[in-house]
N, C-alpha and C positions, 0 to 999 in steps of 0.2 A: 187394155190399159185402164186402170182406175185412177180417177182424178179427185184429189182432196181439195176442197175450197174452205178457207177460213176467212171470215169477214169481221171487222170490228163493229160492235154495237155498244150503245151506252144508254143509261136511263138517269133521270133526275128525280130524286125522292124528297118530298117535303117533310116537315117535322111530324106530321101525322101519318107518315108512311105511304101517302099517295104518290104514285109515280107518273112522270111524263114519259110515256113509252117511246121507244125509238121510232115507231111507225109515224109519230107526229113529225119528227125531224125529216124523215123521208118525204112526207107530204109537203112540208115547207120548202124543201129543196126543189121539188117539182113545180111548186107554185112560182118560185123565183125564176126557174128556167122557162116556164110557159106563160106566166103572167095571168093565170086563171086557176081558180080552185076546181072548177069543173074539168079542165084539161088535166090537172094534176091527178084528180080522181081516176080519170080514164087511163092514164099511163100506169097508175098503180093497180088497176083492175078492180076498183071498188066503186060503189055508187056515190053520187054526189051527196046524197043524204048521209051515208056512212061517214064520208070525209068531213062533212060539216059537223056531225056529232062528235067525231074524234077531236076536231079543232075546238069545239065549244067546251068539251070536258077538260082539255088541256089548259084552256084559258081560265077556267074555274079553279083548277089546281094551282095555277101560277098566280092568279089574281091580277093578271095583266093581259092585254091584247097581243095577238100574234099576227093578225092580218088587218090591213086597212082595206075595207071593201066599199069605199065610197061610190055612190051611184055614178055611172058613166065612165068609170075608170077601171083599168085592170086591177086585180088584187095585188097589193104590195105588202111586203114583209115589214113589220114594225122593227125598230132597232133591236129589240130583244130577240125576235125571230131571226134577224140577220146574224146575231151573235151565235145562236144555236147552229145555224147552217154553216157558218165559217168554222166553228169549233169542230163540227163533224168533218169538214174537209181537212182541217189540220190533223185530226186524229187519224184519218185514213192515209194521209200523206206520210205521217210519221210511222205508222204501224204496218202498212201494207208490205214493205220489203221483209220485215221480220216474220209476218204471217205467211208470206209466200215461201220463205225458207222453211218454216215449220211444216207447211203443206207438202213441200217436196220431201222432207224427212219422213213424214207419215206415209207418203206414197211408196217410198222405198221399203218401209216396214211391211206394208200390205203386200207389195210385190214379192218380197222375200218369202212370205208365208204362202202366197197363192201360186207362185211361179218357180220353176227350176232353172230359168234362164240366167245368163251371166249378169254381172254387176252393172249398175247404172253408170252412165257417163257423168263424171263429177266436174261441175263448173262452179268456180267461185268468182264473183264479180261484184263491182259496185253497182248499185241499182241504176239502171239506165233504160231508155226507151227502146233502143235497138236490141238490147239484151232481152227485154220483155218479149219482143217479137221473135227473137231466136228461140226462146223457150216455147212459144206457141208453135212455131214451125217444126221444131224437133219433136214435140209432143204429138202433133198431128201426124207426123211421119212414123210414129210408133217407136221413137227412140226414148228409152228410159233415162231421164235426166235427173240427177241429184244436184239441184241448184241452191247455192248459199250466197246471199247477198252480204258483202262485207267490203270495207275500204280497199282501194286498189293495191296499196302496199301490203296489206294483210293477205290479199288474194295471191299476189306474186310470191310472197314469202311461203305461203301454204303450198304452192306448186313446187318450189325448190325443196321443200321438206317431204314431198310425196303425198301431201294431204289432198290433192285434187289432180285432175287430168288437164284442165285448162283454167287459165286465170285471165280476167279482164283487166286491162290497164289502158291509160291514155297518155299521149305525149303531145305537148304543144308544138306547133309548126313555127319555126323562126328562132328568135334570140333566146327564148326561155327553154328551148329543147335540151341543150347540153346539161343545164342545171337539173332539170327534171330527170333526165336519163341517168344521171349520176346516182340518184336515189334508188334506182332499180338494179344497178350493176351487181351488187353483192349477191343477188338471187338468180343471175343469168347463168345458164349452162348451155353454151353454143352447141356442144356435141349431142345434146338430146332434146333441145327445145326449138320450136319453130313459131313463127308469128303468122296469125291469120287476121287479115284486115276485116274490120266490121264497118266502120264509117268514118267520114270526116264530119265534124260538127263544130258549132260555134259556141263559145263561152262569152258571157258578158254580164252587164248589170241589168237587174230586173227592178223596175220602179212602177209605182202606181200610174194608172192611166192619167195622162196630162202632165206627168212628172212634176207634181206640185213643189217638190224641194229643189228642182232644177239641178239634178244630179246628172253629170255627163261624163265624168272620168274617174279613174281610181283616186285621184287627188281629192275628190269631193268626199271620200269616206272619212277623211280626217277632220271634216267640219264638225264643230260641237253640236250643231242642230240636226245631224244626220244619225239615225239609228240603223246599224247594220246587223244582219243575221248571218252567221258563218256556217260552214260545213264542219263536220267533226274532225278531230285529229286523226291522221292517217289517210285522209281523203286526198286524192290527187288534185281535186278542184281547190281545196284549201291551200295546198302547197303552191299551186299556180298563182292564186290570188296573193299569197304572201311574197312570192317572187316579184310580182308586179308592184306591190307596195314598196318592197326594198328598192326596186329600180327607180321609184318615184321619190325616194328619200323619206318614206313614211314608216314609222315603227308601228307594230301591232297595237301598242298601248295607246296610240293616238286615235284609234278607231273605236268609237262607242259601240259596244256589242260584239267585239272581236271574240270575246270569251263565251258568247251565247251561240250555241250550235244546234244544227239539225242533221239528220242522217241522210237526207235525200235532196235532190234538186226540187222535187215537188213540194217537199216540206218547207224549204226556205221560200219558195214562191207563194205558198199558202200564207206564210207569216206576213209577207209584204201585202198580199191582196187583202188580208183581214185587218191591216193597220197595226200589227204588232211590231213591224219594222218598216223603215223607209226604203231600204235597198238590200238586195242580195246579189251574190255572184253565182252564176250557174249557166246551164244550157237553155236554149231558146224554147224548147217544146213546152215545159210547164209554164213558162211565162205567158205563152199564147193561150194555153188552156185556162189560165186564171185571169185572162183579160188584162195582163200587165204590158207595159211598154218594155221593149228589150233593146239595149244598146250594145251591139257586138264589139268585143275588144280583142278576142283571140280565137284563131282557128286551131283545131287539134285533131289528131287521129286517135280513134278508139280501136283497140285491137285485142285479140286473144293470144295469150302465150300458151302454147300446147307442148306437153311432154310426150314426144313421139315414142319413147321407150315404155311409158305407162299405157298409152292409148292403144287400143286395138286398131290396126290399120284400117279395118272396115269402118270403124266408128269415125276415124279422122276423115276418111273419104266421104262418108255420109254428111258430116258437118260441112266440109268444104263444098260439096255439091249443092247442098241446100242453100248455103249462103251466097254462092256464086250464081245461082239461078236468077233469072229476070224477076220472078215473082217476089223473092225476098228483097232484092235490090230496090224494086219499085216501092215496096212497103216502107223500107227504111228511108228512102229519099223523100217520101211523102211527109215524114216527120219534120216539123218546123226546125230549120237550122241544121238538118242532117243531109249528108250526101252519101248514099250507099252504092255508088257506081263501082267501087273497088271491093265490095264485100266478097269474102271468100278467097281473096288472093293470098297465096301461101308464100312466105319468104323466110330466109334464114335470119337469125338474130343479127349477124354481122351486117346485113343490109339495112337494118333499122338502127342499131346501136353502134356500128363500127367495130373495129377490132383493136381498139386502144387499150391502155392499161385499165385494170379494174374488172375486165370481163374474164371470168375464170374459164 
């Protein structure tokens, strides 16, 4: 099995053509994490002298300091260096899903040339942390996976059209479930589709540490002093948030930033952590990773919709066995806000969506 990895890097070039290499941004990131230039150099596998020279050259190119190295204190990033580090984190959060999808696409091209085995298992899903783990588990088990990250509604529509074998989607638990389920019904095919449970997870508000704007509820998004960052159109998380706004009597036009969107939970968390927004709505895991406070508002089930007529029965059995194993369930349950205790449970569509009007 050949693995393709694509990572985002960037450089800053001044008017004379001198560049701030990406290696400097890596160094600054490690300094922030470890509080020491010497420790950052060790983690990067370079000498302290080399890291100091890299830093000095970058400061000369910029004409500004990047580290505060005052005696008796740990190294601290200057405001400019902090901006570089957070810009890098936002770039990675925004681009990683697209690059992961491209990596998977390239892997299938290499596989088609080097191998005569059957086609890969095609999974379309919104970018999520349990799905990331599933990708790793399937890959480690030798399963060829063609993974494309896309919004939930697009993924389920692709499944109905035969464009993939499995599609990731999520449904809130409770009063918003019927309205969300109605958006999926046009693509449901009970005679050929089954549901595989992945996890229960929590959605809520992400705010900066200390909650300086005192944001506690959906109603606070309508305040004129609050800047919101949204998920993209077609995202199940965006629809859930809009259902909650509607339930509170708030129109999207009242929310500053409703038309500003990002493609992933990690990307909106990075925007809040870097001060580009005051609040976002999403899952708990990226909030914790970016040291944000998280206010849970809604529990939901994340599931895979599988077309059993397209899937090889052996592939379906492999996926279910991997997901229902204690190892996968423990890894998912270790994610903040996730419960993987039912992962791998296979059910009929009727058990999830019922058998009412609208299910074809």
